[in-house]
C-alpha positions in Angstrom: 107.0 -199.4 13.9 104.5 -196.8 12.8 101.1 -195.7 13.9 98.8 -195.7 10.9 95.1 -194.7 10.4 93.1 -196.6 7.8 90.0 -194.6 6.9 87.2 -196.9 5.7 86.4 -200.3 7.3 85.0 -202.0 4.2 86.5 -205.1 2.7 89.5 -203.4 1.2 90.2 -201.1 4.1 90.1 -204.2 6.4 92.4 -206.2 4.2 95.0 -203.4 4.0 94.8 -203.0 7.7 95.7 -206.7 8.1 98.8 -206.2 5.8 99.9 -203.3 7.9 99.3 -205.2 11.1 101.3 -208.2 9.8 104.2 -205.7 9.3 104.1 -204.8 13.0 102.4 -201.4 12.7 99.9 -200.1 15.2 96.7 -199.8 13.0 93.7 -197.7 13.7 90.8 -198.7 11.5 88.2 -196.0 11.3 84.5 -196.3 10.4 81.8 -193.7 10.8 79.5 -196.4 12.3 80.0 -196.9 16.0 78.4 -200.3 16.1 80.8 -201.6 13.4 83.8 -200.4 15.4 82.4 -202.0 18.5 81.8 -205.3 16.7 85.4 -205.4 15.3 86.9 -204.6 18.7 84.8 -207.1 20.6 84.6 -210.1 18.2 87.8 -209.4 16.0 85.5 -209.9 12.9 84.1 -207.5 10.3 81.4 -209.9 9.1 79.5 -207.8 6.7 82.5 -207.0 4.6 85.3 -209.5 5.2 84.7 -212.4 7.5 88.3 -213.2 8.7 90.0 -212.9 12.0 91.3 -209.4 12.6 94.8 -209.2 14.3 95.1 -207.7 17.8 97.3 -204.9 16.4 94.2 -203.4 14.7 91.9 -201.3 16.8 88.7 -199.9 15.3 87.5 -196.3 15.9 84.4 -194.4 15.1 85.9 -191.1 16.5 88.1 -189.7 13.7 90.2 -187.5 16.0 91.1 -190.4 18.2 92.0 -192.6 15.2 94.4 -189.9 13.9 96.2 -189.2 17.1 100.0 -189.3 16.6 99.8 -191.3 13.3 102.6 -191.0 10.7 100.5 -192.1 7.7 96.8 -192.1 6.7 95.4 -194.6 4.3 92.1 -193.5 2.7 90.0 -196.3 1.5 86.5 -194.8 1.3 84.3 -194.8 -1.8 85.0 -192.0 -4.4 81.7 -190.2 -3.5 82.9 -189.9 0.1 86.4 -188.6 -0.6 85.7 -184.9 -0.3 83.6 -185.2 2.8 86.2 -187.3 4.6 89.0 -184.9 3.7 86.9 -182.0 5.1 86.5 -184.0 8.3 90.3 -184.5 8.4 90.8 -180.7 8.2 88.6 -180.3 11.3 90.6 -182.7 13.5 94.2 -182.4 12.5 96.7 -179.7 11.4 99.7 -181.9 10.9 100.9 -181.8 7.3 103.8 -184.1 7.8 101.6 -187.2 7.6 102.0 -189.4 4.5 98.6 -189.6 2.7 98.0 -192.8 0.7 94.7 -193.6 -1.0 93.5 -197.0 -2.3 90.2 -195.9 -3.9 89.6 -196.7 -7.6 87.3 -194.2 -9.2 86.8 -190.9 -11.0 84.4 -188.2 -9.9 81.6 -187.6 -12.4 81.0 -184.0 -13.6 84.4 -182.7 -12.4 86.2 -185.7 -13.9 88.8 -185.5 -11.1 91.0 -188.4 -10.1 91.0 -189.3 -6.4 94.5 -187.7 -5.8 93.2 -184.5 -7.4 90.2 -184.5 -5.1 92.3 -185.1 -2.0 94.8 -182.3 -3.1 91.9 -179.9 -3.5 90.2 -180.7 -0.2 93.0 -181.5 2.3 94.7 -178.5 3.8 98.5 -178.5 3.6 98.6 -181.0 0.8 98.8 -180.8 -3.0 98.1 -183.5 -5.6 101.8 -184.2 -5.9 102.0 -185.2 -2.2 99.4 -187.9 -2.5 100.3 -191.6 -3.0 98.0 -194.1 -4.8 98.0 -197.8 -4.1 96.5 -199.9 -6.9 96.8 -203.3 -8.6 95.1 -206.7 -8.9 94.2 -207.3 -5.3 91.0 -208.9 -4.2 90.5 -208.1 -0.5 89.4 -211.7 0.2 92.7 -213.0 -1.0 94.9 -210.3 0.6 93.3 -211.0 4.0 94.2 -214.7 3.6 97.9 -213.7 2.9 97.7 -215.2 -0.6 100.4 -213.8 -2.9 99.5 -210.4 -4.2 101.4 -207.7 -6.1 100.4 -204.0 -6.3 101.9 -200.6 -7.3 102.2 -197.4 -5.4 102.7 -194.2 -7.2 103.2 -190.5 -6.5 104.6 -187.5 -8.2 106.8 -187.3 -5.0 108.7 -190.6 -5.3 109.9 -190.3 -1.7 106.3 -190.6 -0.5 105.8 -193.6 -2.8 108.9 -195.3 -1.2 107.5 -194.6 2.3 104.2 -196.3 1.2 106.2 -199.2 -0.3 108.1 -199.8 2.9 104.9 -199.7 5.0 103.1 -202.3 3.0 105.7 -204.7 1.4 106.0 -208.2 2.9 106.4 -211.8 1.7 102.8 -212.1 0.7 102.2 -208.5 -0.5 104.8 -207.3 -3.0 104.8 -203.6 -3.7 106.3 -201.9 -6.8 106.7 -198.1 -7.3 105.8 -196.0 -10.4 106.1 -192.3 -11.2 103.0 -192.4 -13.4 100.2 -191.6 -11.0 98.0 -190.5 -13.8 98.2 -193.9 -15.5 98.0 -195.8 -12.3 94.8 -194.1 -11.2 93.2 -194.2 -14.6 94.0 -197.9 -15.0 92.5 -198.8 -11.6 89.4 -196.8 -12.2 88.6 -197.6 -15.8 89.0 -201.3 -15.5 85.9 -201.4 -13.4 83.9 -200.4 -16.5 85.2 -203.4 -18.5 84.5 -205.6 -15.5 80.9 -204.6 -15.6 80.9 -205.5 -19.3 82.5 -208.9 -18.5 79.8 -209.6 -15.9 77.1 -208.6 -18.4 78.7 -211.0 -21.0 78.7 -213.9 -18.5 75.2 -213.0 -17.4 74.0 -213.2 -21.0 75.5 -216.7 -21.2 78.4 -215.9 -23.5 81.7 -217.8 -23.2 85.4 -217.3 -22.9 85.8 -216.0 -26.4 83.6 -213.1 -25.8 85.2 -212.3 -22.5 88.7 -212.4 -24.0 87.7 -210.0 -26.7 86.1 -207.7 -24.2 89.1 -207.6 -21.9 91.5 -207.0 -24.9 89.5 -204.4 -26.6 88.7 -202.9 -23.2 92.4 -202.5 -22.5 92.7 -200.7 -25.9 90.0 -198.2 -24.8 91.6 -197.6 -21.4 95.0 -196.9 -23.0 93.4 -194.7 -25.7 91.8 -192.5 -23.2 94.6 -192.6 -20.7 97.3 -191.6 -23.2 95.1 -188.8 -24.5 95.3 -187.4 -21.0 99.0 -187.8 -20.8 99.5 -191.2 -19.1 102.4 -193.5 -20.1 101.0 -196.3 -22.2 103.3 -198.8 -20.5 101.4 -198.2 -17.3 98.4 -200.0 -18.8 100.5 -203.1 -19.4 101.5 -203.3 -15.8 99.8 -204.4 -12.6 97.3 -201.5 -12.2 96.4 -201.9 -15.9 96.2 -205.3 -17.5 96.8 -207.1 -14.2 93.9 -205.4 -12.4 91.8 -205.7 -15.6 92.2 -209.5 -15.7 91.5 -210.1 -12.0 88.4 -207.9 -11.9 86.9 -209.3 -15.1 87.3 -212.9 -14.2 86.5 -213.3 -10.5 83.3 -213.7 -8.6 85.1 -211.6 -5.8 84.7 -208.6 -8.1 81.7 -206.4 -7.1 81.7 -204.9 -10.6 81.7 -208.3 -12.3 78.8 -209.4 -9.9 76.8 -206.3 -10.7 77.3 -206.7 -14.4 76.4 -210.4 -14.2 73.0 -209.4 -12.6 72.5 -206.8 -15.3 73.2 -209.4 -18.0 70.5 -211.6 -16.4 67.9 -208.9 -16.8 68.0 -207.1 -13.5 67.6 -203.3 -13.4 70.4 -201.2 -12.1 68.6 -199.9 -9.0 67.7 -203.4 -8.0 71.3 -204.6 -8.6 72.7 -201.9 -6.4 70.2 -202.6 -3.7 71.0 -206.3 -3.8 74.7 -205.8 -3.7 74.5 -203.7 -0.6 78.0 -202.3 -1.3 79.5 -199.5 -3.4 80.0 -200.5 -7.1 82.6 -198.0 -8.2 82.3 -198.9 -11.9 78.8 -197.4 -12.1 80.0 -193.9 -11.3 83.1 -194.4 -13.3 81.1 -195.2 -16.5 79.5 -191.7 -16.2 82.9 -190.1 -15.8 84.6 -192.0 -18.6 81.7 -191.4 -21.0 82.1 -187.6 -20.3 85.9 -187.9 -20.7 85.6 -189.7 -24.0 83.4 -186.9 -25.4 85.6 -184.1 -24.2 88.8 -185.8 -25.4 87.1 -186.9 -28.6 88.3 -190.5 -27.9 86.4 -193.5 -29.3 85.3 -195.8 -26.5 82.6 -198.1 -27.9 82.5 -200.6 -25.0 82.2 -197.8 -22.5 79.5 -196.1 -24.5 77.6 -199.4 -24.8 77.8 -200.0 -21.0 76.6 -196.4 -20.4 73.6 -197.1 -22.6 72.8 -200.3 -20.6 73.1 -198.5 -17.3 71.6 -195.1 -17.9 69.5 -195.4 -21.1 67.9 -198.8 -20.3 69.2 -200.4 -23.5 69.1 -204.2 -23.9 72.6 -205.7 -23.3 72.1 -208.1 -26.3 71.4 -205.1 -28.6 74.6 -203.5 -27.4 76.6 -206.7 -28.1 75.1 -206.7 -31.6 76.0 -203.0 -32.0 79.6 -203.7 -31.0 80.0 -206.7 -33.3 78.7 -204.8 -36.3 81.0 -201.8 -36.0 82.9 -200.7 -39.1 85.9 -202.8 -40.1 89.3 -201.6 -38.8 92.9 -202.7 -38.0 93.7 -203.9 -34.6 97.2 -202.3 -34.6 95.7 -198.8 -34.3 95.4 -199.0 -30.5 97.8 -199.8 -27.7 100.6 -201.2 -30.0 100.5 -198.1 -32.1 100.7 -195.9 -29.1 103.7 -197.8 -27.9 105.4 -197.7 -31.3 104.8 -193.9 -31.6 106.2 -193.3 -28.2 109.3 -195.5 -28.3 110.2 -196.0 -31.9 
């Protein structure tokens, strides 16, 4: 079996390490905090992030060079804001460009509007964007770690690399599909976090299932509208990293983005919410990026705009709901269904 480094010992990095260990791989779980690595190795727990028993095939490292020694694959699971820094550190400790690079981070970089695979391709010496594999889909770390049935998608411009990633991860509890549409897969995984914030806000305001169903459905239309304007396949947004990830992230208390939105809906301020969460909430950064994208692409994204106003312009969430409900009348068929009809008719 393979030696694999997983960079990022948060809940998702830990869960993916468990999947790889279950498949018989030698897993090196890297964290930049020495005390965290020591705790994992001594207690076989990672209590702050994911309090489950960690298999003996997983060893934690705080020394990046040691973690990368003789590995055949690297799985990057650090927050979007840390991607470039971690890739620069990788350049300092390894010169092997035959290692398969997989990332499982869902976000877009504000200002540059780069997807994670683009960021890695820019920073990591010896690699281009087309070499990178993304893993995405409806997959709460808490359930993956308990070996509950989960399905995800891996995607790369280089389909051989995607198949390598598929073989590394697939097992009876963790089913892995492949897709050639890395653009759609990454955008779906990132943009759904915005709608999950909105779903949390809706629940925090005390609204019911009707409101959430509308938010998810119209949110999917926004995601598809922006994604297809950038060249993504509209069918990708009907798959696991699209509607699948959207449903699970908008409806579960496991979701950080839903929890953050729920606190916002109850009247908490953003800075206080982020402090209370104590973990990265990717949707907050992604709102900034999507708001920029929508302006540049001249794509209408009213839900994203409303959430941006709540987060960064201190607008009252109830006023935003009223604003959305009183928009100009229009047909529903003008969104995802129309995109599909135009592409495949």
